Residue, then its C-alpha position, 0 to 999 in steps of 0.5 A: m333952780p340953779r342951772t348947769g352949763h347946758h342951760w346956756r347953750y343957745l346964748v353962748p354962741r351969740l356972745t362968743a363973737r365978741h367975748t371970751v365965754v367960760v361956762p363952768d358947772l357950779r359944784g354939785l351941779g351937772d357933771s361937776d364933782h360933789p365935794a363934801d365942803g359945801y355948795d354955798s354961794a361964797t364957796m362957789s364964788d371962790d371956785i369961779a375966782a380960782l378958775m378965772a385966775f387959772l385961765g389967766h383972766d385978771s378981770y371978768g364979768v359974771m352973768g347968771e340967774g337968781w335962784g329965788w323961789 
């Protein structure tokens, strides 16, 4: 099951001393909007790229969990 930003609440404080941490809820999860144009991984990847560009990050790492069943 995909996780919201709330899931990472204990890990984020351990990372922020050495890293800038951005923890957005992916579209359709948590308090995010439920847009009609989809929840596929390619669209969500585009969302993250747009967010990071908006925040001024030219390069960044991505961390997450698998959604396997």
